[in-house]
C-alpha positions in Angstrom: 12.8 -37.7 -8.6 15.1 -34.9 -10.5 17.0 -33.9 -7.4 19.7 -31.7 -9.0 18.8 -29.6 -11.8 21.3 -28.0 -14.3 21.6 -24.5 -14.0 20.9 -23.7 -17.5 17.8 -25.7 -17.9 14.6 -23.4 -17.6 12.7 -24.2 -14.6 9.3 -24.4 -13.7 7.9 -24.9 -10.3 4.5 -24.9 -8.5 5.0 -23.1 -5.4 3.1 -23.6 -2.3 4.2 -21.5 -2.3 -1.4 7.9 17.8 -1.7 10.0 14.6 -4.5 11.6 12.6 -7.6 9.2 12.5 -10.7 9.0 10.0 -9.1 10.8 7.0 -11.6 10.7 4.2 -9.3 11.3 1.1 -7.5 8.3 -0.4 -4.4 9.3 -2.0 -3.4 7.9 -5.4 -1.6 4.7 -6.0 1.6 6.6 -7.2 1.7 8.3 -3.7 1.8 5.2 -2.4 4.4 4.1 -4.8 6.4 7.1 -4.0 6.2 6.9 -0.5 7.4 3.4 -0.2 10.6 4.3 -2.1 11.3 7.5 0.0 10.8 5.5 3.4 14.3 4.2 2.8 16.0 7.5 2.0 17.4 9.9 4.7 16.2 13.0 2.5 13.0 11.7 2.3 12.4 10.8 6.0 15.3 12.5 8.2 13.6 11.9 11.4 13.1 8.1 10.7 16.7 7.8 10.1 17.8 9.9 13.0 15.7 8.0 15.4 16.9 4.9 14.1 20.6 5.8 14.5 20.1 7.1 17.9 19.5 3.3 19.0 21.8 1.8 16.7 24.8 0.3 18.6 27.6 -2.2 18.2 27.2 -5.2 20.5 28.9 -8.1 20.9 27.2 -11.6 19.8 27.4 -13.0 23.2 25.5 -10.2 24.7 22.6 -10.9 22.7 20.2 -13.7 24.0 20.3 -12.6 27.5 16.7 -11.1 28.1 15.4 -14.4 29.5 16.0 -15.7 32.8 19.3 -17.6 32.9 17.5 -20.9 34.2 15.1 -21.1 31.2 16.5 -23.2 28.1 14.6 -22.3 25.0 13.8 -25.2 22.8 15.5 -25.3 19.4 12.3 -26.3 17.7 9.0 -27.5 19.2 8.6 -30.7 20.3 6.3 -33.3 18.4 3.9 -36.2 18.5 4.0 -38.4 15.4 0.9 -40.2 14.4 1.3 -43.2 12.3 -2.3 -44.6 10.6 -1.2 -46.6 7.8 -2.3 -44.0 5.6 -5.8 -43.6 7.0 -6.7 -40.0 7.3 -10.2 -40.3 9.0 -8.3 -42.4 11.5 -5.8 -39.7 12.1 -8.3 -37.2 12.0 -10.0 -38.9 14.8 -6.9 -39.2 17.0 -5.7 -35.8 16.0 -9.1 -34.3 17.5 -8.5 -36.1 20.8 -5.1 -35.0 21.2 -6.0 -31.5 20.8 -7.8 -31.7 24.1 -4.9 -33.6 25.9 -1.3 -31.5 24.7 -0.6 -27.9 25.5 -1.5 -26.0 22.7 1.5 -23.8 22.4 4.3 -26.1 23.0 3.7 -29.7 21.3 3.1 -30.1 17.3 1.1 -33.3 15.7 2.4 -34.7 12.5 0.6 -37.2 10.3 3.6 -39.5 9.3 3.4 -41.7 5.9 5.2 -44.8 5.9 8.1 -43.3 3.4 8.6 -40.6 6.3 8.9 -43.4 8.7 11.1 -45.5 7.1 13.1 -42.7 5.1 13.1 -39.6 7.3 15.4 -38.9 10.5 12.4 -38.9 12.9 13.9 -40.2 15.8 15.0 -36.8 17.3 15.0 -35.2 20.7 12.3 -33.1 19.9 10.2 -36.2 19.2 8.3 -36.6 22.4 6.3 -39.8 21.5 5.2 -41.9 18.5 1.5 -43.4 18.3 1.1 -46.4 16.0 -2.5 -46.7 15.2 -2.0 -49.1 12.5 0.7 -51.8 11.4 -0.2 -51.5 7.8 2.9 -51.6 5.7 5.1 -51.7 8.4 7.9 -54.0 7.2 11.5 -54.6 8.6 12.8 -51.7 7.3 10.2 -49.8 9.2 10.6 -51.9 12.4 14.0 -51.2 12.4 13.6 -47.5 12.7 11.2 -47.9 15.4 13.5 -50.1 17.4 16.3 -47.4 17.0 14.0 -45.2 18.5 13.0 -47.4 21.4 16.6 -48.3 22.2 17.3 -44.6 22.3 14.6 -44.1 25.1 11.9 -43.2 22.8 8.2 -43.4 23.6 5.9 -45.4 21.9 2.0 -46.1 22.0 0.5 -48.6 20.0 -3.2 -48.2 19.8 -3.7 -50.4 16.9 -5.6 -53.6 18.6 -5.5 -55.8 15.6 -2.3 -57.2 15.9 -0.8 -56.5 19.2 -2.2 -57.8 22.6 -5.7 -58.5 21.2 -3.4 -61.5 20.3 -3.1 -62.4 23.7 -6.2 -62.6 24.7 -7.7 -64.1 21.6 -4.9 -66.5 20.2 -4.9 -70.1 20.9 -0.9 -70.3 20.3 0.8 -69.0 23.2 3.7 -69.2 21.3 2.5 -66.4 19.1 2.2 -64.2 22.1 5.9 -63.6 21.8 5.6 -61.5 18.4 4.9 -58.7 20.7 8.6 -58.8 21.1 9.2 -58.4 17.5 7.3 -55.2 17.6 9.8 -53.8 19.8 12.8 -55.3 18.7 12.5 -55.9 15.2 13.5 -59.3 13.4 16.5 -60.4 15.8 14.4 -63.6 16.5 17.6 -65.7 17.0 19.4 -63.2 19.1 16.3 -62.9 21.3 15.9 -66.7 21.6 16.1 -67.2 25.2 13.9 -64.1 26.1 11.2 -65.3 23.8 11.3 -68.4 25.9 11.1 -66.7 28.9 8.5 -64.1 27.7 5.9 -66.8 26.6 6.3 -68.3 29.9 5.5 -65.2 31.6 2.6 -64.7 29.4 1.3 -68.3 29.6 1.4 -67.8 33.5 -0.4 -64.8 34.0 -3.2 -65.3 31.1 -4.4 -68.1 32.7 -4.9 -65.9 35.7 -7.3 -63.7 33.8 -10.4 -65.4 33.4 -10.3 -65.9 37.7 -9.4 -62.5 38.4 -10.9 -59.1 37.4 -7.4 -57.6 37.7 -3.7 -58.1 37.1 -0.4 -56.4 37.9 2.7 -58.5 37.1 6.2 -57.3 36.0 8.5 -59.5 33.7 12.6 -58.2 33.7 14.7 -59.3 30.6 17.9 -60.9 30.9 19.3 -60.9 27.4 21.3 -57.3 28.3 23.8 -58.4 25.8 21.7 -58.3 22.7 20.0 -54.9 23.6 17.2 -56.3 25.4 17.4 -54.4 28.2 14.0 -53.8 29.0 11.1 -54.6 31.8 7.3 -55.4 31.0 4.4 -54.6 33.3 1.3 -56.4 32.9 -1.7 -54.7 34.1 -5.5 -54.8 34.2 -8.0 -52.7 36.2 -11.5 -54.1 36.8 -13.5 -53.2 34.1 -10.5 -52.0 32.3 -8.6 -52.9 29.1 -5.5 -55.0 29.7 -2.2 -52.8 29.4 1.4 -54.0 28.5 4.0 -51.5 29.6 7.5 -52.0 28.2 10.2 -49.9 30.0 13.7 -49.6 29.0 15.9 -50.2 32.1 16.9 -47.0 33.5 13.7 -44.8 32.3 11.6 -42.9 34.5 8.7 -44.0 32.1 7.5 -46.5 29.9 8.8 -46.9 26.7 6.3 -48.5 25.0 2.7 -49.1 25.8 0.7 -51.6 24.4 -3.3 -52.4 25.0 -6.4 -54.8 23.9 -8.6 -52.0 23.8 -9.9 -50.7 20.6 -8.9 -47.7 19.0 -11.8 -46.2 19.3 -12.1 -47.0 23.3 -8.6 -45.2 23.8 -9.9 -42.0 21.6 -13.5 -41.6 23.0 -14.2 -38.2 24.5 -15.4 -39.6 27.6 -12.2 -41.9 27.9 -9.1 -40.8 30.0 -7.3 -43.9 28.4 -5.3 -42.1 25.8 -4.7 -39.3 28.3 -3.2 -41.9 30.8 -1.3 -43.8 28.0 0.3 -40.6 27.4 1.1 -39.6 31.1 2.7 -43.0 31.5 5.1 -42.5 28.6 6.1 -39.1 30.2 4.2 -36.6 27.9 3.2 -33.5 29.4 -0.8 -33.7 29.3 -3.2 -31.1 30.5 -7.2 -30.4 29.8 -7.1 -28.2 26.9 -9.9 -25.9 25.8 -9.6 -24.4 22.2 -10.7 -21.0 21.9 -13.9 -20.0 20.1 -13.2 -18.5 16.7 -14.3 -14.7 16.5 -15.3 -12.4 13.8 -13.0 -10.2 11.7 -12.5 -6.1 11.7 -12.1 -4.8 8.1 -10.5 -1.3 8.5 -8.4 0.7 6.4 -6.0 3.5 6.8 -8.2 5.7 5.1 -12.0 5.2 5.2 -12.4 6.0 1.7 -10.4 3.2 0.3 -12.9 0.7 1.7 -15.5 2.9 0.0 -13.9 2.9 -3.4 -13.5 -0.8 -3.7 -15.2 -2.4 -6.9 -17.2 -5.3 -6.2 -17.5 -5.3 -2.3 -20.8 -7.0 -1.4 -22.2 -6.4 2.0 -24.6 -8.5 3.7 -24.1 -11.9 1.8 -22.1 -14.5 1.9 -19.0 -14.9 -0.6 -15.7 -16.3 -1.3 -14.7 -19.8 -0.4 -14.0 -21.7 3.2 -14.5 -19.9 5.2 -17.4 -17.9 3.3 -17.1 -14.4 4.5 -19.9 -12.1 5.4 -19.2 -8.3 5.4 -21.7 -5.9 7.5 -20.6 -2.2 8.2 -20.7 -0.7 11.7 -24.1 0.9 11.8 -25.7 -2.4 10.2 -24.0 -4.5 12.9 -25.5 -2.5 15.7 -29.2 -3.0 14.3 -28.8 -6.8 13.1 -25.8 -8.0 14.9 -23.2 -10.7 13.4 -23.4 -14.8 13.1 -21.3 -16.7 15.4 -18.1 -17.4 13.7 -17.4 -20.9 12.6 -14.6 -22.9 10.4 -17.4 -22.3 7.4 -18.0 -18.8 8.0 -16.3 -15.8 9.0 -18.3 -12.8 9.4 -16.8 -9.3 9.3 -17.5 -5.8 10.6 -16.6 -3.1 8.2 -15.3 -0.2 10.6 -14.1 3.2 10.7 -10.9 4.4 11.8 -12.3 7.0 14.0 -15.0 4.9 15.7 -14.8 2.6 18.8 -15.3 -0.3 16.7 -12.0 0.3 14.9 -10.0 -0.5 18.4 -8.6 -3.9 19.7 -7.2 -4.4 22.8 -4.6 -7.1 21.1 -3.6 -5.1 18.2 -2.6 -1.4 17.9 -4.0 -0.1 14.5 -2.5 3.2 14.9 1.0 1.9 15.2 0.6 -0.3 12.3 -0.7 2.4 10.2 2.2 4.8 11.3 4.6 2.4 10.2 3.0 1.2 6.9 4.5 2.8 3.7 3.1 0.4 1.2 0.0 0.3 -1.0 0.1 -3.6 0.2 -1.2 -3.4 3.6 -3.3 -0.1 3.6 -6.3 -2.3 4.5 -6.2 -4.6 7.2 -8.6 -7.6 8.0 -7.9 -8.6 11.8 -9.3 -11.7 13.1 -8.6 -12.2 16.8 -8.7 -16.1 16.6 -8.9 -17.8 13.2 -8.6 -21.1 11.7 -5.8 -19.9 9.5 -4.8 -16.7 7.7 -4.0 -19.1 4.6 -7.6 -19.9 4.1 -8.9 -16.6 4.6 -6.8 -14.9 2.2 -8.0 -17.0 -0.3 -11.8 -16.8 0.3 -11.2 -12.7 0.2 -9.5 -13.2 -3.0 -12.4 -15.3 -4.4 -14.9 -13.0 -2.8 -13.6 -9.6 -3.5 -11.0 -9.9 -6.5 -10.4 -6.2 -6.5 -9.1 -5.8 -3.0 -5.1 -6.4 -3.4 -4.1 -4.0 -0.9 -5.3 -6.2 2.1 -3.5 -8.1 4.7 -4.9 -10.6 6.8 -3.6 -10.7 10.6 -4.6 -12.9 13.1 -3.5 -12.7 16.8 -4.0 -16.7 17.0 -4.6 -19.5 14.7 -5.9 -22.9 15.8 -5.0 -24.7 12.3 -1.7 -23.3 11.4 0.1 -24.5 8.6 3.5 -24.9 7.2 5.5 -26.2 4.5 4.1 -29.7 3.3 1.0 -28.8 5.0 2.7 -29.6 8.7 1.1 -28.0 11.7 2.5 -24.9 12.7 2.0 -23.3 16.2 0.6 -20.1 16.4 0.3 -18.6 20.1 -0.6 -15.3 20.9 2.4 -12.8 20.6 3.2 -13.9 17.3 2.9 -12.1 13.9 0.8 -14.0 12.1 -0.1 -12.8 8.5 -1.0 -13.3 4.8 -1.3 -10.9 1.8 -1.6 -11.3 -1.8 -0.6 -9.3 -5.2 -0.6 -10.0 -9.0 2.5 -10.0 -11.0 2.3 -9.6 -14.8 3.7 -12.6 -16.8 5.5 -10.0 -18.7 7.4 -8.8 -15.6 11.1 -9.8 -15.1 10.0 -11.0 -11.7 7.6 -13.4 -13.4 10.4 -15.5 -15.0 12.0 -15.9 -11.6 8.8 -16.4 -9.3 10.8 -18.8 -6.6 13.0 -15.7 -5.8 9.9 -14.1 -4.2 10.3 -16.2 -1.2 13.5 -15.3 -0.6 12.8 -11.3 -1.3 10.5 -11.8 1.4 12.6 -13.3 4.0 15.0 -10.7 3.4 12.7 -7.9 4.1 11.7 -9.9 7.3 15.0 -9.8 8.5 15.9 -6.1 7.5 12.8 -5.0 9.4 13.5 -6.8 12.5 17.1 -5.5 12.6 16.1 -1.9 12.1 13.5 -2.2 14.5 15.7 -3.8 16.9 18.0 -1.0 16.9 20.9 -3.3 16.6 22.8 -4.0 12.9 24.1 -7.6 14.2 20.8 -8.6 15.5 21.3 -12.1 15.3 18.4 -13.2 12.9 19.4 -15.2 9.9 18.0 -16.9 6.8 17.7 -20.9 6.6 17.2 -21.4 3.0 14.7 -21.8 1.7 11.9 -20.2 3.8 12.8 -20.1 7.8 14.2 -17.9 10.1 16.5 -18.9 12.9 18.3 -17.3 15.9 22.0 -18.1 14.6 22.2 -21.4 13.9 20.3 -23.1 16.8 16.7 -21.8 17.2 13.8 -21.4 14.6 11.7 -18.3 15.4 9.9 -18.2 12.3 8.8 -19.3 8.7 6.8 -18.3 5.7 4.8 -19.9 2.8 4.5 -18.9 -0.6 1.5 -19.6 -3.0 1.2 -19.0 -6.6 -1.8 -19.4 -9.0 -2.3 -18.0 -12.5 -5.2 -16.1 -14.0 -5.3 -14.4 -17.4 -2.2 -12.4 -18.1 -1.0 -12.3 -14.4 0.4 -14.7 -11.5 -1.5 -14.3 -8.6 0.7 -14.5 -5.1 0.1 -15.3 -1.7 2.6 -14.7 1.0 2.1 -16.1 4.9 4.4 -15.7 7.7 4.6 -16.9 11.4 7.0 -15.1 13.2 7.6 -15.4 16.9 7.8 -11.8 18.6 7.0 -11.6 22.2 5.4 -15.4 22.7 7.9 -17.4 25.3 6.8 -20.7 23.4 7.0 -23.0 21.7 10.9 -21.9 21.1 12.0 -18.4 21.6 11.1 -14.9 20.2 12.5 -12.1 18.7 12.5 -9.7 22.2 14.2 -12.7 23.6 17.2 -12.1 21.2 17.6 -8.3 22.2 20.1 -7.6 24.9 19.1 -7.1 28.3 20.3 -3.3 27.9 17.9 -2.7 24.9 15.7 0.5 25.2 13.5 -0.8 22.6 10.8 -3.9 22.3 9.8 -5.1 18.7 5.9 -5.2 18.2 4.2 -7.3 15.9 2.5 -4.3 14.4 5.5 -2.6 13.6 7.2 -5.7 12.3 4.3 -6.8 9.6 4.3 -2.9 8.5 8.2 -2.8 8.1 8.1 -6.1 6.5 5.5 -5.2 4.0 7.3 -1.9 3.3 10.7 -4.0 2.9 9.3 -6.5 0.4 7.7 -3.9 -1.8 10.9 -2.2 -1.9 13.2 -5.2 -2.7 10.7 -6.2 -5.4 10.5 -3.5 -7.0 14.5 -3.2 -7.1 14.7 -6.6 -8.5 12.4 -5.9 -11.1 14.1 -2.5 -12.2 17.8 -3.5 -11.7 18.1 -7.6 -12.0 19.1 -9.9 -9.3 22.6 -9.3 -8.6 22.4 -6.7 -5.8 19.2 -8.5 -4.0 21.5 -11.7 -4.0 24.3 -9.9 -2.5 21.8 -8.8 0.4 20.5 -12.3 0.7 24.0 -13.7 0.9 24.4 -11.2 3.8 21.7 -12.5 5.9 21.6 -16.3 5.5 23.6 -18.7 7.2 25.0 -20.9 4.4 27.9 -19.6 2.3 30.6 -22.2 1.6 28.9 -24.7 3.5 29.5 -28.4 2.8 26.4 -30.5 2.7 25.6 -34.0 1.7 22.9 -34.7 -1.3 21.7 -37.7 0.7 19.5 -39.4 -2.4 22.7 -39.2 -4.3 25.5 -39.7 -1.8 27.3 -36.5 -3.2 29.4 -34.0 -1.5 28.8 -30.2 -2.6 29.8 -27.3 -1.3 27.0 -24.2 -1.5 27.8 -21.2 -3.6 24.8 -19.3 -3.3 21.5 -18.9 -4.7 20.8 -18.3 -8.3 18.6 -16.0 -9.9 15.4 -18.1 -9.4 16.4 -18.5 -5.8 17.4 -22.5 -6.1 20.7 -23.7 -4.3 23.8 -23.1 -6.6 26.6 -26.0 -5.4 29.7 -27.1 -6.8 30.4 -30.8 -6.5 33.3 -31.9 -4.3 34.4 -35.0 -6.5 33.9 -33.0 -9.6 34.8 -28.9 -9.0 33.5 -28.4 -12.9 30.0 -29.9 -11.9 28.1 -26.8 -10.5 24.3 -27.1 -10.7 21.2 -26.0 -9.0 18.9 -27.6 -6.7 15.3 -26.6 -6.1 13.4 -26.6 -2.9 10.1 -28.4 -4.4 10.2 -31.6 -2.4 13.6 -31.2 -0.9 14.4 -30.4 2.8 17.7 -29.0 4.0 18.6 -30.6 7.3 21.1 -27.6 8.3 22.3 -29.2 11.7 23.1 -32.8 10.0 24.4 -30.8 6.8 22.6 -32.8 4.2 19.9 -32.2 2.0 17.2 -35.3 1.3 13.8 -35.6 -0.5 11.0 -34.5 1.7 8.3 -37.3 2.2 
């Protein structure tokens, strides 16, 4: 792994990276370009500046974050359930599908954790509410030590891997082998746990003899080796016509800390079974009966009706694009033929006029949005009330209608939101969730520094939120490389940038999820306003103003170079002069800023003459622990 990057070297990175309505004449491209710049000058729009200045006031930091009830404490980041399947993606998919009907959809994320992440990443955090081990493949002593440490910190573990655990109790001739269950909970401390092993073997021998004669069992074993860390209680339980369960509980805990079963994985996750639900509840995970909302059709609308009419290659009435395929029909055809149901494979879209009833939505104010937008990007909106993910939709639109570069895809809710590294991203109603794409000539200045685009977007988002809030010191900041935080504590948003190449240009797609008015899973922008704030931030205005600012700063970088922009970025970020540890090299460094590409520029503490840059491809910045490490 090439972790540090010398700043003189060239870098190449693969980025995943109510007004007048129904207007019929579309302004020229130059009009939008000029209006985008005029929107940021007082001479061009004195009313806009006067309006903002009238609400701008200096507020001490401690007065922010007071709009929530004093009894409510927001989580710093969403709770999570980790699932280990030993690399079996099909098994993970089955477990994840079952969990989608059991976990609160706006509160808990689910991660498919690899063996490398299980051993190397600091996953045993307060936000990890449970670990589901669905396989013991590749779990060596190093992995078991991490699992043991998590258990000893009152971590919750559910074993749904029948093959090597309780199945051995009912199917193994050697009762001594049954004590291996302690190793699964406590690693390779066989000598220290010698006495406990003997007592546990006797406990199992005694109770397993009862099973053939009894349809039910409920017995408890309490450890005696407290001095070596074996401070736990074991409950062996079987109901009539039900699998055998073993609950292992840290003494003093209100819930089971580990749960074993001789049920098969498929028994536990069967749709008509309550076994997994009861197992989650037994270890203290908040479960509920969850119904996923159905996917909905899309609405394609433009600031001016003639914009859509002039789109080259707009194919109506046929399925185009990638997945989901998109099917566009104008409103008059929809009245006659209707639209098919939305699925994960097909997104039906109604093309509507600004002044029509079809061009309204109770969950998104198009007028408010179009009044705020000043950029050519964003003059066309594809709104989907419930979508899979806007990332997939924008890719499908790009493939099916390459000429439609001014569209922004917006969802009121996503059921398959993705973040960096393919991780799940919770997307409840109240968030601003949007994607847009554009092309950049390979001859341009910014094309030589593509990674900087994600930082330009973060600056645009912070500045948009501050302007709309009316408070210059609004406590929204950038955590490198692509997260947005309230101060240094609560994550409130993130962005993702993808890039592909075509002929003489790059195609860039930017996606964003930002908590605006949702009270879960952490906190939102409106929670960050003082109680006396006269205005509230809306997702319509935030999306439009962010695109405005992004267009402005991208042009400024192209015309004037990086220095002015970097100064603005450093004003908004959290890391100036922060000392961190490069964990893979055990080297302490001081952060100096970002370089022209947006990589972290750092100075070695042991060798002050050594200055180098760190890319974000494959690395993650644990701000709370002050370290940068490889992300598995």
